[in-house]
N, C-alpha and C positions, 0 to 999 in steps of 0.2 A: 166577809173576809175581803181585804184588799187583793187585787191583782197585780201580779209581778210585771215589769216590763217584759216585752216580747224576748229578749236575748237573755233573761235572768237565769232560766233552767240550763240554757246552754252553754253558758261562759261560768256558771258557778259564781258570779258576781253579786253579793248581797243586795237586795232593794234597798230603795230609799224611804220605804213607808213609814208610818208611824210605828215606833218601838225599835227601828231599825239602827244599826250603830252609824257612826258619822261615816260618810262616803270615803272610800279608800283615795289616798292622796297618789298622783303619778309619781313614781321612781324619780324622775327627772326633777321634780321640784325638791326632793331631798338632796339629789346630788348638787343642785344648784349651789348649795351653801358650801360645798367641798371645791367646785371651781371657782367661786368668788374667792376663796381664800389662796388660789393658785399662784405660783411664783414665776410663771412663764414670762411675763412682761419684764419682771425685774432680772431674771436671769438672761434674757436676750440683751438687756440695756447694759448689764454687766460683763456679758461676753464681749458686746461692741466696744465697751471701755477698755477692757482687757488686751483685745486685739489692738487697740490704738495705742496702749502704752506700750505693747510688745514692739509694734513697728516704730514709734519713736525711739524707743530704747536702742533698736537695732540701728537706726540712723545715726543715733547719737555716737554709739560706738565705733559703727564705721567711719564717721567723720573725725573722731577723736585719733583712731590708728592713722588715717591718712594725712592729719596734720603732723602727727609727730614723726611719720615718716619723712614728710617735707623737712620738718625742723633738722632731724637728723642727716638728712641728705646735704642740707647747708654746711654742717659742721664737717661731714666727710670731705665736700668738695673744697673747703677751705684748707683742711689737712693737707689733700693731695696737691692743691694749688701753692700752699707754702713750700712743699718740697720741690715743687717744679721752679719756683722763685729762687730758692736757694742754689737749685743746680745752674739755672741762668747766670746767677752772680758769679759760680765758680766758673762758668765758661769764659768770663771776661778776665780771667787770671793772666797776668803777663808771662808767667812761667808755660802756660798752655799757648799762649800767642807767640812766644820765642820756639816752642818745641822742646822745652826742657822739661821732659816728663819725669825726671827723677825728682826734681824739686816740686813740681805738681803733685807726684806720688805722694811724697811726704807731707805736704799740707793736706792734701785729700784725705789721708789716713787719719789726721788729727779731728778733722771735721766729722768723719764717719764715726769715730769713737765718741765725740761729743753728742752727736745726735741720735746715737743708739741703731744706725742703720748697720746693715750686714756687710756692705761693701759698696765701692764706687767703681764704675767700669767705664773706659774710656775706649772707644771704637773709632775706626776710620769711617769714611763715606760708604764703604761696601760692607760695613757690618764686622769687620776683622778686628778682633780684640787687641788692642794695644797696651793696656795694663789693668790690673785687677788689685785694688787695694787689701784683697782677702789673700793674696798671693804674693811671695817675694818679688821685688821689682825684677824685671827682664825675664821672668819664669813663667810667663803668661802663655796659655794655650791660644794661639790666633783663631780659633775657629769661632765662626759667627756666632751670635746669640740671637735666640729667638726671633728667627726671620719674619714671623707672621706680624709681631709689634713693631719690628724695624720697617717693613714695608709701609705699614699703617702711617707711621711717623713721617718716612720720606715723601708719602703722597699727600701729607697736609702740612709738613715742615713746620710742625708745632708739638707740643709736649704731647705724650700718650701716657697711659697706664696699662700694664700688662695684665694677664690674668694670674691667678694663683698658680704657683709652680713649685715643683720640688727640685732643688739642685744640689750636686754632689758636695759643694762648699757648705751648704747649709743643712743644720740637723733637722730643721722644720720648715713647714711651708713658708714662701716669701712671695712677694710681687715687686715689681719695678717701675719706677717713673723715669721715662725718658724724655730728654729735650735735645734738638737739633743745635748745633755749633754752627752759625753762618759766618762766612767771611765774604763781603760783596756779593750777598745774597747766593753764595755757594755754600752748600753742605761740605763742611770740612771735617767735624768729628761730631760723635754721639756720646752724650754723657747719660750714664744710666745709674740711679740710685736703687740698690736693692735693698727692701725694707721687709723686716719680718712681718708676717700677717698679725702676729699679735699685737702691733702697734694699732691696727684699727680697733682690736678689742679695748684698748686703752682708751681710745677715741669713744666707744660706747659706755665705757665705765664712768667717763666723766660728764655722761648725761644723766638727766632726772627720767629715768624710764619707771612708770608706775608698777607698783606690784601686780603681779599676775600676767604683766606683759612681756614679750620677748621681743628683741631687736636683733637684727643680723644684717651684715654687709655682704652681698654676693658680686661676684665678677661678672664680665660679659657672657660667660658661658652658664651664669647661674650657680657656679660653684662657691661654696660659703668661704669668705675672707675671714669674717669675725662673727661671732654670735654671743649674747649676753649670757645664754644658758648652753653649755656644751651639747652638741647633738650627737646621735649616733651615726649619722650619715651627713657628708658634706653636700649631698645633693637636695634638691626641693622635693616633697612630696608630690604625687601626681595632681592633686587637687590645687597646689600653689602653682606648680608648671602650668596647669591650665589657665590660672589668672595671669601669668605672665605671657602666655601665648596670644593674648588679645592684641598685642603689638602697640599698646599707649604707653604714654610716658610715665603715667601714673595710674593707678587703679585701687580699688577695694573690693573685697569680696568674702565670701565664707570658706575657709578650707581646713585641711586636718593636717595638724603638724607631724612630722616624722616621729614624736611620741604618742600620735594617735589622739591627740587632744584636738577638739572642734574649736575652730578660732575664727574672729572676724580679723581679717588680714589687709593691710594697706602697704603699697609700695611706691616708691618715687625714683625714677632713674636718673642718676647724676649725668646731665647732658653731655659734658665735656669729655668725660672718661668712660662713659658706657656702663658704669657701675650700677647697682641697685641697692637701695637700702629699703628693708622690709621690717614692718612693725606688725605685731599680731598679740591680741588680748582674747583670753579663752571665752567662750559664749557663756559658761557657767559662771565666770567671775563678772562678765558685762551684766549678767542678768540677776546678780544676786540680790539687788535692792527689788527688783520686780519679782522675785521669788517670795521675798518676804511679803510684799503687797497681796500676791496670790494667795499666800497662806492665811492672811487676815481676810480676804474677801471668802476664801473657802469656809473659815470658822464662821463667819458670819452667815453664809448660805445654809451651813449645818444647822446653826441655831434656828434659822427661818424655816427650814424643813422640818426640825423637830418640834417646832411650834404647830405647823401645819399637820404634822402626823398625829400630834395630841389631839387638834380640833377635828381631825378626820375621825379620830378612833372615837371620840365623844358622839359626832354625829351619825357614824356608820353603825354604832350598836344597835340602833332601832331598825337598821337594813339587814344586817347580818343574820338575826335571828331567823326571819322568814326565810332568807337564802338557804340557811342551814336546813330549814323543812324542806325546799325543793332539792337539796343536795341528797338528803335521805330518800326522797321519793325518785329522785333518778337513780340512786343505788339499787333501790327495789327493782326499778324497772330493768337494770342491767342483770340483776339476778334472777329475773323472772317471778318476782314475787310480786302480790298484789300491791297497787300503788293507792295511796291514802295520803291526801294533802289536806289540812285544815284551810279555813278562810285565813288569808295573810295580811288582809288589810291595805294591799299596795296593788294598784290596778294593774300594773304590767306583770307583777308576779303572779297574781291570780289567773292571768291569761296563761302565763307559762304553766301553771298547775294544771289546768284544763287540757293544755296541749300534752302535758305528760299522761294524764288518764287516758286520752285518746290513743296515744303511743302505746299505752299498755294494753289496750283493747285490740289494737291493730297487730301488737305482738302475740297475743294470745290467738289471734284468727291465723297469723303468719306460721307461727309453730304448728297449729294443727294441719296446715296446708304442707308444710315442710316435712312434717311425720310421714303423711300419706305419700309425698313425692318421693321420700327416701326409701319407703318401703316398696314402691313401684320400680325404683331405680335398682334397688337390690335385687329384685324379682329379676327385673331384664338382665342384670349381670350375670346373675345365677343362670338364667336360659341361655345367654350367650356362651357361658363357659360349657355349659352341657352340651350345647350345639358345637362349639369348637373341639370337645372330646369327642363327640360323634362324628364329626367330620374326620379327625385324626384316625380313629379307629376305623371309619369306612374307608379311607384312603389306603391304609394299611392292610385292611381285608381285602379291597379291591387290587391291590399289588400282588398280594398273595394268591388270588383267585385267578388274576390274568397270568401269572408268571406260571403257575402249576401246568395249564395246557401249553404254555409256550415251551416250557423245558422238553418234553417229549417231541414236540415239532422241530425245535432246534437239533435235539440229539438224533433224530431221525433223519433229518436230512444230511447231517454229517455222516451218518452212516451209509446213506445212499452215496454220498461223495467218495467214501472209502470203499466201497465195492465198485466203484469205477463205471458205473450204468451210464453210459454217454447219451442213451436214448432218452434219458430223462433230464439231461443237463439243463435244458431250457427252462423245464418246469421247477426243476431245483433253485434255478437262481431266481425266478420269481418268487418262489416261497421265501428264500434268504432274505430278498429285499423287503417283502412285506413284513417279514419277522422282525427284521431291523427296525421298521418304522413303528410298529406296534410296541415293541421294547422301548423305543425312544419315547413314546407316547406315556408309558408307564412309569418310566424314569423321570419324566417331566412331572408328571403329576406329583410323585412322591418327593421330588426336589422342592417342588413350590410349597408342599405342606411343610417340610424342614425349613426352608427359607422363612415363610410367614411366622412360625412359631420360634424361630431363631435357634433351632437344634441343628442345624446344618454345620458341620466341623469341617475345616480343611487342614492339610498337612503342610507347613510352608518349608520349602528347601529351595536352594540355588537351581533355577531351570534354564536351559539354552533354549531361548524361544526359536531359534532357526530350526533346531529338531524338532519342536512342536508342530511348526508350521509345515515342515516338509512331510511329516508323518500324516497330518490331517488331510493334506492335499493328496497326497498318493492314495490315501484309504478312499477319498471321495471320487477319485477318478472314475470307478465304476458307475457312479450315478449321475454322471454327466449327460448323457443321451444328447449327443450332437451338440455340447456347448463348449466352448473353449474357456479353459482355465488356467492361468500363468500366476507364477509365483516371483516375485522380484524382490531382492534382499539388497538393499543399499548399502554403501560402505559403512560399516560398523555393526549393522544389524546382525549379519552372520555370526558374529562373535559376542552378541549382546547376550547377557543374563538377567533374569528378573527372580525375586524372590516368589514362590508361589506352590501351589498344588497341581503337578503336572497333569493329573487325571481331569482335574476341574478345568485346567487352561485347554486341553483337548476338547473338553464338553463345548467350551466357549466358541472356539473357531469352529469346531464341526456343526454347532448349531448355525453361525453365521454364515458358513458355507451352505448348508441346506437350504436356509432361509433365500438365499440368493439364487440357487440353482431352482427353487420354486416359483420364484417370481421373474425368472429369465427364460424367454422362450427358446425353442431349439434354433441353433444358427447364433445365438447370443454370446456375450463374452463376460468372464468374471476374473478379475484380477486382485491378487493378493501383494500388496506391497508393505514391506516393513523397512524402517529408517529411525535413526536416531536422531530425535529433535529436541533441544533446549533441555539436554541432560535426562530425557525419558524416552522410552521405546514406544514408537507411534505405528500402529497397523491398521491399514485402510483396505477394507475388502470392498470393491466396488464392482457394480454390474451394469449392463446395458438393458436391464429390464423395463419392468412397467413404471418405475419410479413412485413417488408418493407425493400427496398433495400437502400443503401446510398443516391441515387439520391432523393428517396420518403422522405427519414429523412431530407434532406436540403430543402424540398419545401412543406412538409405536412401541414405548417401553412399558406402556401400562398393562397390568396383569389381565389377561384374556380379551384384550383388545384385537381385532382382526379389521383390516381395511375391508371396505364393502366389496362383497364378491357377487358373481353371477348366482343363479340358483343351482347350477349343477355342483358349485364349490369344488371346482377342479383342483384347487390349490390347497383345500382342507386345513387341518391343522386345528389347535386349541388356543392358540394366542398364548402359548407359554414359553416359547423359546427365546424372544429378545428380552422378557423380565427376568428370566433366568440369567442370561448373559450379563443385563446390568448388575443384578444383586452379585454374581461371582465377580465379575471385574472390580466392584466396589469394596467387595471383601478381600481384594488382593492390592488395597489402596490406589486403584486407578479409576479412569473415567472413560464412558462410551457415550457416542453421540451419533446422531444421523442426519445426513443432508441429502437433498435431491432438488433438481432444478425443475422438478414438476412431472407430470404424468407422462408416461412414455419417454422419460429422459433418464431413466437409469437411477440407481441410488447408491450411496456410500455409507457403509458403518464403520467408524473410526474408533479404535480400542487405543487408549494411552496408559501405559504401565510403568512404574518407577524403575528404575535400573537398579542391580546390586553389583558388588565386586565380583570378578571372575574367581571361581573357587579353584582350589587344587584339581589338576587335572587327574581323572579317574580311567583305568585302563577299560575300554568297552568289553562288554560281556558278549560272546559270540551266540548268535540265536540257535537255539536248539531245534532240533526235528520233534515231531509230535511223540509224546513220552511213550514208552513202552516198559512193560515189566512183567514180573511172574510173582504171584501171591494169591491169597484168598480174600474176597470181598464180599461183604454182606450188605445188600442193598435193601432197605425199608422205606416203602412209599405205599400210602393207600390209593394213589393214582396209578394204576396197573400200567397203563401207557408209558408214564415217565419212569416207573421202575424198570419196565421191559427194556425199553430204548436205552437207558443208561446201563443195564446189565449186558446188553448187546455190545454196546462201544467198549465196555471193559474187557468183555471176552475176546473181542477182536483184536484187542491190545494185549493178549497173553494171560490175562487173569481169569482164576477160578472164581466164578460167581454164584451166589444163591440170593435168590430174590423172595421177600416176603412182602405181605401187603397190609400187616395189622400188628400191633405191638406184642399180643400174645403169641403169634407165631415167631416173633423174632426173638422172644425169650427162650423159646424152644429151639430154635435154631443154634443160640448161643452156646447150648449144652452139647450141640452134635458137630456144628462146624466151626472150626476154631479159626475165625477170620482174623487175619492181620489188620484190616480197616473195615469200619462199618460207617456206611453212608444212610445217615436217618433223615428222613422228612420231619419237620416239626409239628405241623398240623396234622397229627394222627387222630383215628377214632377212639375214643375212650381213654387216651392217655398221651399226653404231648410228648415230643420228641425228647425234652429235658427231663421229663420223669422216665422215660423208658431209657436214656443213658444212665440215670442212677440205678435202675433196677437190674440192667446189665453188668453195671459194676459189681452189684451185690451177688449177682449170680457167677462171678467168676470171671466176667471178660476182662482181659488184659491188652486187648488191641487198641487201635487208634480210633478216634471217633470224628466223623465230618458231619456238621450240618448242611443239608443241600434244601433250602427253602425258599418260598417266596416272600417271607418276611426279610427286607434287607435294610431296616433303618439302623442308625448308630446303636440304639437301646437294644435291638435284637442281638447285633454282633456281641454287645457286653454282655447280654444275658447268657448266650452260647458260651463265651469264656467262662462264666462264673459256673455254668452247670458242667464244665470239664471237656468241652469239645476242643479238638485240636485245631480245626479250621472250621470256617463258616464261608460257604459258597450261595450266591443268591441266584435263583432261577430267572431266566435261562443261563446256564453258564456253557462257555466255550468249550468244547470238547478237550483242546489242549490244556485248558486251565485245570479241568477235572483231573486228566490223566496225570499231570504235573503234582497236583495235590497228593493224589493216591500214591503215585510212585515215591514221591519224597517222604510220606509216612510209612508205606511199606518198608521203605529203607531204615528208617528209625526203629520200626518194630524188629526188624532183623538184627540190627547191632544190639538192640536190648536183649534179644533172646541169646546172641552168641557174642559176647564180649570177647575182645582180642587179650 
């Protein structure tokens, strides 16, 4: 058995041993026959020849129109010059010499009629008209005629031709030829022959103007005097005017006529008179012969291409069949099917076939790895989703569990205050401050959870920012501890309004001030400055505290980030305040940034909010005192401390209260105690507050329901509404807020029982 070449198995190329087929020919050898019949050299040669013909044709057309304009300019010059000669002969009249204007008038009228002029005008040296042949003798208006051309004639003391003009005596456009009448080299009279513009049209009509060409005569201002084809406008097109603006006495170029026809245009200026003779011929007309040549060339080229295509088809049949095999193999590769390619007998195509087989094997390996990776990613996503749900559930439960003990603590402190025990005032204030701190930490944790999961909603309405800032500053005064706090409202800021959620804006500025107090030592100062800048409201909260490094400035708004602190963590915190501020400001369409000159040089937090229009002024609501009332209230809470302190607060405010600690006792109390308002905890043992509310309604309870719970997310409030609760309060609730709700619902209950 003969041995194969070393790479025969790897490449799939058949060996050249005994009995083997003829060695495959490279594809380039087969394609060489196609390229040999290529027409590229011929096409390039023809393109060069055609371009040369086009250039020659353009030069010939331009030379032709320029030569014709020169010839016509000579004819126009001769016509005008003959008129000037006639006027010069008339100036030698004995009648004019003697000043016999009547006799001169009669002979001049005969001359005008014979020559087809409009009229002859005799003026004195000042330009005043002495006679007009178009008017009766002696009735001529002496007003000067065309001072512009008169001045030009006086300056040169020779004949001039005027621009085209419209005169009251003539129904159509005219022009005039003027000559001076000199006696002893002194200007005595001026003779003016006024001719119809159509006279120049007759001059053009007598010339041999080629078909497809247009000739025109234009005056010194380029206004049309005559044109072999009537034009829509007497003025030249912009492209033709650009040709005249070159300032030469003659010229040629490519222009567009007023009819929109692209033309080769040549002009010649009649030197003595300042008029122009213009000749144009259309580009299409000039290139008509060239187009015929191009069509012939195109037909020849098409025939050559057809012959080449036939030859290519014949030669490529032996190439296309193996390529089709490769196409089928590539399609199988794309569909994920097995790839099978026979021997193609073409070296390059056999190499492609081997590459396709290798790609199929690699595809199968990659698909298996991809399936494994997809499975791992899916599992990781499920784990992440489970962890996220667990995190939300944990935070909700954490908020509930923390708020439950906070509620009785808060209520107990308020009861102590209501009892007026001054001996415990200092301890009570300490408890209040720490209670506010813990409550803020709980709220921040829940806010961060809602923000990161995009479940935080805000209610947008016009807010007067000065009121919000004043409220926050007044509230924070008790927490300053020997620090100086100042609020500055620049011009315009006091009356500035923004669109936002007032509660969340209070949270923003409260967080910023608490943060400033935290990092400003006793004796330091904090300033809040609001100003209207570039159509937006800018609030700067600056302090003289410990400042920030450049690294702190880059990360200060990152979630859970805290600047390096000492081991005692005197400044505490969870690193949530500023991230919450940034999220809330951006939800209001604003921006927040931090600046600092360095450590121990203070910091400044800047909030920029878009302004809105000032709303209609509403009458301010007077602040009420702590709500009091009379009625029956049922308090249900498994946290006995929370239930008892809540009941004590209500009783001190004049309500009759019954307290129970489980759902079963609550259902028994409903039958015996006709409460106007029932305050239910949601997280009760054995039965949720939502279920208890439904059971109470079934048992005949017709009073109002209040949910007082540690669950304070938006979904919890919506669930309470669906369960039939009239109000939802989140622990710890301020005593006045609780009493206001109870009072309002008691009043509604009373009005329902006793309709007027």
